[in-house]
C-alpha positions in Angstrom: -17.5 -183.1 -114.9 -15.2 -184.5 -117.2 -12.3 -186.3 -116.2 -9.5 -183.0 -117.1 -11.5 -180.4 -114.5 -11.8 -183.5 -112.1 -7.4 -183.6 -112.1 -7.5 -179.9 -112.2 -9.6 -179.9 -109.4 -7.5 -182.2 -107.0 -4.4 -181.1 -107.7 -5.6 -177.7 -106.4 -6.8 -179.3 -103.3 -3.1 -180.8 -103.0 -2.0 -177.4 -103.3 -3.4 -175.1 -101.5 -4.5 -177.8 -98.6 -0.9 -179.5 -98.4 -0.4 -183.7 -96.5 -4.6 -182.9 -96.1 -5.1 -182.6 -99.5 -2.8 -184.9 -100.6 -4.6 -187.3 -98.2 -8.4 -186.7 -99.3 -7.2 -186.4 -103.7 -6.5 -190.2 -103.2 -9.8 -190.8 -100.8 -11.2 -190.2 -104.2 -9.3 -191.0 -106.5 -9.5 -195.0 -104.8 -13.3 -194.6 -103.8 -15.4 -192.4 -106.0 -13.1 -190.4 -108.5 -12.5 -191.5 -111.8 -9.5 -191.0 -112.6 -6.3 -193.1 -112.6 -3.7 -192.8 -109.7 -1.1 -192.6 -111.8 -2.1 -189.0 -113.1 -3.2 -187.9 -109.2 0.5 -188.7 -107.2 3.0 -188.0 -110.8 1.0 -184.5 -110.8 1.1 -184.4 -106.7 5.3 -184.5 -107.5 5.2 -182.5 -110.5 3.7 -179.2 -108.1 6.1 -179.9 -105.5 4.8 -181.7 -102.8 7.2 -183.5 -101.1 8.2 -187.2 -102.0 7.6 -188.3 -98.3 4.4 -186.3 -98.1 3.2 -188.3 -101.1 4.2 -191.5 -100.1 3.1 -191.9 -96.6 -0.8 -188.9 -96.7 -1.2 -190.6 -100.4 -0.6 -194.4 -98.9 -3.1 -193.7 -96.0 -5.6 -191.9 -98.4 -6.2 -194.8 -100.9 -6.1 -197.3 -98.2 -8.7 -195.8 -96.9 -10.3 -195.4 -100.4 -9.9 -198.8 -100.9 -12.3 -199.3 -98.2 -15.5 -197.8 -99.2 -14.8 -200.0 -102.2 -15.0 -202.8 -100.3 -18.2 -201.7 -97.9 -19.9 -201.7 -101.7 -18.4 -204.7 -102.7 -20.0 -206.8 -99.2 -23.0 -205.0 -98.3 -24.1 -204.0 -101.8 -26.9 -205.6 -104.2 -24.9 -206.4 -107.2 -27.2 -203.9 -109.3 -26.2 -201.4 -106.6 -22.6 -202.2 -107.9 -23.3 -202.3 -111.2 -24.7 -199.3 -111.4 -22.3 -197.7 -109.5 -19.1 -198.9 -111.8 -20.9 -197.5 -114.7 -20.2 -194.3 -112.7 -16.7 -194.9 -112.6 -16.4 -196.2 -115.4 -16.2 -200.1 -114.3 -17.4 -202.5 -116.7 -19.3 -206.1 -115.7 -16.4 -208.2 -116.8 -13.5 -206.3 -114.9 -15.5 -207.7 -111.8 -16.3 -210.6 -112.8 -12.6 -211.5 -113.5 -11.3 -209.4 -110.6 -13.6 -211.2 -108.5 -13.3 -215.4 -109.8 -9.1 -213.9 -108.7 -9.8 -213.1 -105.4 -11.7 -216.5 -105.0 -8.5 -218.2 -106.1 -5.9 -216.4 -103.9 -7.8 -214.9 -101.2 -5.8 -212.2 -99.5 -2.7 -212.6 -101.8 -5.0 -211.2 -104.5 -5.0 -207.7 -102.6 -1.3 -207.3 -102.2 -0.8 -208.5 -106.1 -3.8 -206.5 -108.0 -2.1 -203.6 -105.7 1.7 -204.3 -106.5 1.2 -205.2 -110.8 -2.2 -202.9 -111.5 -3.5 -205.1 -114.1 -7.2 -204.8 -113.2 -8.3 -201.1 -112.0 -7.4 -200.0 -108.7 -11.6 -200.1 -107.4 -12.1 -203.1 -109.0 -10.0 -205.5 -107.0 -11.2 -203.5 -103.3 -14.8 -204.1 -104.6 -14.0 -207.8 -105.4 -12.6 -208.5 -101.9 -15.4 -207.4 -100.6 -17.6 -209.9 -103.2 -15.2 -212.7 -101.5 -15.4 -211.4 -97.9 -11.8 -211.4 -97.6 -11.3 -210.4 -93.8 -11.5 -206.1 -93.6 -7.8 -206.6 -91.4 -6.4 -208.6 -93.8 -7.4 -206.9 -97.3 -5.9 -203.0 -95.3 -3.0 -204.0 -94.3 -2.5 -205.5 -98.1 -3.4 -202.6 -99.7 -1.8 -200.4 -97.3 1.8 -202.0 -98.3 0.4 -202.5 -101.9 -0.1 -199.2 -103.0 3.3 -197.6 -100.9 6.3 -198.5 -103.3 4.1 -197.6 -106.6 2.9 -194.0 -104.8 6.6 -193.8 -104.0 8.1 -194.6 -107.7 5.2 -192.4 -109.3 6.2 -189.2 -106.8 9.7 -190.0 -108.1 8.6 -189.5 -111.6 6.7 -186.9 -110.9 9.8 -184.7 -109.1 11.5 -185.8 -111.8 9.9 -183.9 -114.3 10.1 -180.7 -112.4 13.5 -180.5 -111.4 14.8 -182.3 -114.8 17.1 -185.0 -112.8 17.6 -186.9 -116.2 18.8 -190.2 -114.5 16.4 -190.9 -112.6 13.4 -189.6 -114.8 14.5 -192.1 -117.0 14.8 -195.3 -114.8 11.6 -193.7 -113.8 10.0 -193.3 -116.6 11.2 -197.1 -118.0 9.4 -198.4 -114.4 6.5 -197.3 -115.3 6.2 -198.0 -119.1 7.0 -201.6 -117.7 4.0 -201.2 -115.9 1.8 -199.8 -118.9 3.8 -203.1 -120.9 2.7 -205.8 -119.1 -1.2 -204.7 -118.3 -1.1 -203.9 -122.2 -0.6 -207.7 -122.9 -2.3 -208.7 -120.3 -5.2 -207.2 -121.6 -4.2 -208.1 -125.5 -4.1 -211.7 -124.3 -6.7 -212.1 -122.3 -8.9 -210.8 -125.3 -7.2 -213.3 -127.2 -7.8 -216.1 -125.5 -11.5 -215.0 -125.1 -11.4 -214.9 -129.0 -10.4 -218.5 -129.2 -12.8 -219.7 -126.9 -15.8 -217.8 -128.9 -14.3 -219.4 -131.8 -14.0 -223.8 -131.0 -10.2 -223.1 -131.4 
């Protein structure tokens, strides 16, 4: 099943089941479905689901889904982690970077990774399990970190339908800032690796 079909199924689930659908869609997205959370959350707002429902049930679903990745990182062998990673489009270097970041910053890496999604959401969950960050702080930081992003994306999706221009502009700018941050981080990381490889 391709990404567009998965997205359609998740949006249909939210449309038909309401709040439980939002919870399940975000649970699947943050655990096993290879679709960016931005697409699902903004889509939920666009189809008319209330911002309150998206923030509450989306955040809870995303947090519970993250526990799947945590369990995978903590209890599965690395070959299994890499095999599952290929299915959800996570590459070994994603896991290596997230693991190094988790070892350096501990539980704070979870909160930073949720608020500033430089590395895919799922890989931070796996890295937290690998580095054995305590489970309860992991869950708390995940929930705290996803709420503001969920809120911004829900407003953006809702604004696309209601055509509230100021809200759309402000929220769109915030999302573009996130995207620009991710691209710059990726660019400079790649440049650094190239410099290292050439002996510069």
